[in-house]
C-alpha positions, 0 to 999 in steps of 0.5 A: 504442544510446542512452537508458535506460528502466527496465532496458532500453536503447532501440534503433532498427530493427524487430529491435531493437524486438522485442528491446526489447519483450521486455526491457521485459516482463521488466523489468515482470515483475521489477519487479512481482514485486519489489513484490508479493513484498516484505516490510516490514522491521519495526524491532525496536530504537530508538524505536518506535511501533505502528500498527494498519492497518485497512480492506483486506487489501491494505496496503503499508508504506513506512518512512522515507518520505512517498511511495510507491514500490517503490524505498523501502528496506524497503517491503513487506507486513507480514503476508507477501507480497500474494497474495490478501490478507494474514492478520491480525497481532496485536502486542497493541496496546490494543483495544476492542469496536469494533476491526475483525475484521481488522487488521494491527499493525506496529512503526515507527520513531518520529520518522520518516515512515511511509506506508501504501497501501491497495487495494480492488477490487470486482466486481459482476454482474447476470444477464440477464432470461430470455426477453427476450434482455437480456444480463447486466452485469458491472462492477468498481471499485477504490480506492487511497488512501495516507497518511503521518504521523510517529509518536511514541515509545511511542505507539499509532496506527491508520491506517484506510482507507475507501471509502464512496460514492466517497470513498477516503481514509486517516485516522490516529488516536492510541489513548489509554487513559483511565479510561473506556476507549480514545479515538481522537484525530485525528492530523495526516496527509497523502496520500502520493503517488508518489515522484518518479522519479529522473532517468536520464542518457542513456548516452554 
């Protein structure tokens, strides 16, 4: 058997193809479960910053990385595994009257890149017109956006995702407390693409 794809070896022949399909399916399930059931490895010591994640309950964090992949060490969901949406998480970060009703607050290592990926899904339907035979319609849409930045020690940030008129993006702000209230200052950030896949050498 030659070549490796994922966690299954590829072989030729019909019988081997059937077995390989089963292995690949098992690999896919294992990988998906690993990704969806993972928890964010939140730091508790060293230079830390705090980040409030806003916009979607389906948000995954990738520490020490400017890209996203389930293989990033410590990556996962900060408020528990993603099964229908994460619960709210409050660490006591500065807030004002305009803060979202649902958010997830996390600690992150300062001086290192951190990425967060937000996913949205929307279903809509329209019933058919009675007596005309016109069928109803159903449609779905999704949005995925990931951003990355480097937080600084002792500072507070918000990573905010939005999905408006087809625009799906992530913006980062630093929260600064002043004499006249809380201010949000835009922070340099960048989109976080998928991490480059490692090169796997053919088996000899």
